[in-house]
OpenMM code with the backbone's topology and positions (N, CA, C; nanometers):
from openmm import Vec3, app, unit

residues = "MET VAL GLU ILE GLU GLU PRO ALA PRO GLY TRP SER LEU SER LEU ARG ARG GLN GLY LEU GLU ILE ARG ALA GLY ARG HIS LEU ARG LEU SER MET SER LEU THR LEU VAL MET TRP ILE ALA SER LEU SER GLY PHE VAL GLY SER PHE PRO TYR TRP ARG GLY LEU ALA".split()
positions = [
    Vec3(9.7151, 7.3704, 6.8301),
    Vec3(9.6873, 7.4643, 6.9060),
    Vec3(9.7101, 7.4688, 7.0501),
    Vec3(9.7644, 7.5122, 7.1412),
    Vec3(9.8096, 7.4538, 7.2891),
    Vec3(9.6970, 7.5477, 7.3391),
    Vec3(9.6502, 7.5564, 7.4178),
    Vec3(9.5345, 7.6794, 7.5096),
    Vec3(9.6328, 7.7212, 7.6212),
    Vec3(9.6858, 7.7736, 7.7120),
    Vec3(9.6854, 7.8796, 7.8358),
    Vec3(9.5778, 7.8853, 7.9201),
    Vec3(9.5644, 7.8417, 8.0037),
    Vec3(9.4687, 7.9448, 8.0981),
    Vec3(9.4872, 8.0144, 8.2526),
    Vec3(9.5251, 8.1005, 8.2165),
    Vec3(9.5190, 8.2474, 8.3121),
    Vec3(9.5117, 8.1718, 8.4506),
    Vec3(9.5846, 8.2466, 8.5301),
    Vec3(9.4637, 8.2396, 8.6599),
    Vec3(9.4314, 8.3664, 8.7061),
    Vec3(9.2852, 8.3459, 8.6969),
    Vec3(9.2271, 8.4332, 8.7983),
    Vec3(9.2728, 8.5555, 8.8422),
    Vec3(9.2305, 8.6450, 8.7738),
    Vec3(9.2928, 8.8350, 8.8783),
    Vec3(9.2922, 8.8048, 9.0632),
    Vec3(9.3229, 8.8028, 9.1069),
    Vec3(9.3587, 8.8351, 9.2711),
    Vec3(9.2456, 8.9448, 9.3677),
    Vec3(9.2616, 8.9900, 9.3905),
    Vec3(9.1939, 9.1099, 9.4857),
    Vec3(9.2761, 9.1847, 9.4809),
    Vec3(9.1659, 9.3655, 9.4222),
    Vec3(9.1990, 9.5119, 9.3646),
    Vec3(9.1468, 9.6141, 9.5075),
    Vec3(9.1628, 9.6426, 9.5500),
    Vec3(9.1180, 9.7597, 9.6105),
    Vec3(9.1852, 9.8949, 9.5548),
    Vec3(9.0966, 10.0145, 9.5330),
    Vec3(9.1547, 10.1243, 9.4975),
    Vec3(9.0410, 10.1999, 9.5642),
    Vec3(9.1157, 10.3255, 9.5530),
    Vec3(8.9890, 10.4870, 9.6004),
    Vec3(9.0830, 10.5936, 9.5368),
    Vec3(8.9545, 10.6512, 9.4112),
    Vec3(9.0570, 10.7557, 9.3422),
    Vec3(8.9093, 10.8505, 9.3979),
    Vec3(8.9416, 10.9752, 9.3013),
    Vec3(8.8122, 11.0475, 9.2902),
    Vec3(8.6297, 11.0209, 9.2737),
    Vec3(8.6435, 10.9154, 9.2196),
    Vec3(8.5094, 10.9084, 9.1785),
    Vec3(8.4581, 10.7606, 9.3182),
    Vec3(8.5706, 10.7381, 9.3972),
    Vec3(8.5215, 10.6151, 9.4813),
    Vec3(8.6046, 10.5098, 9.5215),
    Vec3(8.5362, 10.3841, 9.5983),
    Vec3(8.6164, 10.2904, 9.5924),
    Vec3(8.5894, 10.2027, 9.4958),
    Vec3(8.6204, 10.1499, 9.4642),
    Vec3(8.6648, 10.0715, 9.4668),
    Vec3(8.6859, 9.9132, 9.4343),
    Vec3(8.6112, 9.7554, 9.4452),
    Vec3(8.6707, 9.6708, 9.4657),
    Vec3(8.6564, 9.4969, 9.3768),
    Vec3(8.7577, 9.4574, 9.3696),
    Vec3(8.7379, 9.3642, 9.2733),
    Vec3(8.7798, 9.2149, 9.2784),
    Vec3(8.7466, 9.1112, 9.2848),
    Vec3(8.7713, 8.9994, 9.3433),
    Vec3(8.7295, 8.8916, 9.2121),
    Vec3(8.8871, 8.8159, 9.1919),
    Vec3(8.8347, 8.7479, 9.0976),
    Vec3(8.7719, 8.8083, 8.9212),
    Vec3(8.7164, 8.7445, 8.8870),
    Vec3(8.6637, 8.7704, 8.7594),
    Vec3(8.5173, 8.8181, 8.7473),
    Vec3(8.4945, 8.8304, 8.8454),
    Vec3(8.3196, 8.8374, 8.8125),
    Vec3(8.2636, 8.9563, 8.9138),
    Vec3(8.3342, 8.9119, 9.0462),
    Vec3(8.3330, 9.0323, 9.1879),
    Vec3(8.3483, 9.1900, 9.1040),
    Vec3(8.2820, 9.2887, 9.1039),
    Vec3(8.3553, 9.3822, 9.1118),
    Vec3(8.2131, 9.4914, 9.2208),
    Vec3(8.2623, 9.5927, 9.3107),
    Vec3(8.2060, 9.6487, 9.4499),
    Vec3(8.2415, 9.7529, 9.3694),
    Vec3(8.1752, 9.8704, 9.3804),
    Vec3(8.1905, 10.0449, 9.3954),
    Vec3(8.1030, 10.1054, 9.4209),
    Vec3(8.1469, 10.1678, 9.5370),
    Vec3(8.0739, 10.2954, 9.6031),
    Vec3(8.1200, 10.4422, 9.5921),
    Vec3(8.0581, 10.5591, 9.5903),
    Vec3(8.0634, 10.6577, 9.5581),
    Vec3(8.1282, 10.7123, 9.6526),
    Vec3(8.2189, 10.8396, 9.6129),
    Vec3(8.3415, 10.8674, 9.7547),
    Vec3(8.2461, 10.9296, 9.8587),
    Vec3(8.1679, 10.9951, 9.8483),
    Vec3(8.0820, 11.0606, 9.8979),
    Vec3(8.0266, 10.9460, 10.0586),
    Vec3(7.9575, 10.8360, 9.9554),
    Vec3(7.9108, 10.7201, 10.0691),
    Vec3(7.9786, 10.6915, 10.1403),
    Vec3(8.1448, 10.6517, 10.1077),
    Vec3(8.2196, 10.5784, 10.1482),
    Vec3(8.2778, 10.6923, 10.2838),
    Vec3(8.2903, 10.8598, 10.3057),
    Vec3(8.2754, 10.9228, 10.3673),
    Vec3(8.2010, 10.9133, 10.4924),
    Vec3(8.1147, 10.9425, 10.4247),
    Vec3(7.9400, 10.9349, 10.5174),
    Vec3(8.0054, 10.8213, 10.6350),
    Vec3(7.9698, 10.6734, 10.5801),
    Vec3(8.0378, 10.5905, 10.6346),
    Vec3(8.1196, 10.5776, 10.7771),
    Vec3(8.2291, 10.6159, 10.6859),
    Vec3(8.3674, 10.6706, 10.7502),
    Vec3(8.3131, 10.7113, 10.8828),
    Vec3(8.2592, 10.8329, 10.8416),
    Vec3(8.2253, 11.0008, 11.0020),
    Vec3(8.1114, 10.8939, 11.0911),
    Vec3(8.0150, 10.8058, 11.0260),
    Vec3(7.8905, 10.7477, 11.0728),
    Vec3(7.9720, 10.6700, 11.1888),
    Vec3(8.1086, 10.5421, 11.1761),
    Vec3(8.1182, 10.4536, 11.2283),
    Vec3(8.2125, 10.5275, 11.3234),
    Vec3(8.2883, 10.6738, 11.3291),
    Vec3(8.3686, 10.7358, 11.4328),
    Vec3(8.2467, 10.7945, 11.5088),
    Vec3(8.2115, 10.8383, 11.4832),
    Vec3(8.0183, 10.8873, 11.5271),
    Vec3(8.0004, 10.7422, 11.6575),
    Vec3(7.9455, 10.7156, 11.5752),
    Vec3(7.9209, 10.5562, 11.7373),
    Vec3(8.0063, 10.4951, 11.7788),
    Vec3(8.1763, 10.5222, 11.7688),
    Vec3(8.2681, 10.4276, 11.8338),
    Vec3(8.2902, 10.5865, 11.9620),
    Vec3(8.2475, 10.6572, 11.9212),
    Vec3(8.3085, 10.8010, 12.0727),
    Vec3(8.2322, 10.7908, 12.1467),
    Vec3(8.1445, 10.6811, 12.1570),
    Vec3(8.0518, 10.6567, 12.2849),
    Vec3(8.0652, 10.6037, 12.3801),
    Vec3(8.0679, 10.6177, 12.4752),
    Vec3(8.1284, 10.4653, 12.6057),
    Vec3(7.9842, 10.3907, 12.5853),
    Vec3(7.8830, 10.4581, 12.5665),
    Vec3(7.7663, 10.3773, 12.5949),
    Vec3(7.7733, 10.2045, 12.4792),
    Vec3(7.8181, 10.2608, 12.3557),
    Vec3(7.8419, 10.1445, 12.2164),
    Vec3(7.9231, 10.0499, 12.2762),
    Vec3(8.0444, 10.1222, 12.3538),
    Vec3(8.1844, 10.0783, 12.3454),
    Vec3(8.1663, 9.9177, 12.4785),
    Vec3(8.0444, 9.9534, 12.5301),
    Vec3(8.0232, 9.8531, 12.6791),
    Vec3(7.8980, 9.7681, 12.6080),
    Vec3(7.8944, 9.7565, 12.5046),
    Vec3(7.8289, 9.7053, 12.4419),
    Vec3(7.8771, 9.6188, 12.3925),
    Vec3(7.9622, 9.6491, 12.2850),
    Vec3(8.0288, 9.4714, 12.2356),
    Vec3(8.1382, 9.4034, 12.3122),
] * unit.nanometer
topology = app.Topology()
chain = topology.addChain("A")
for resn in residues:
    res = topology.addResidue(resn, chain)
    for name in ("N", "CA", "C"):
        topology.addAtom(name, app.Element.getBySymbol(name[0]), res)
């Protein structure tokens, strides 16, 4: 019997009603709720809107 080794799946990124899901390879899986994703996006936009913060970078 010949065994064929399948390649490891690549990266996968999906944004659904349940939230953001990132998969990499066979074992790495990260998921965040949509509420958390939106909170992080709004916080980064809020911080990025101040000229003071842009001057530090």
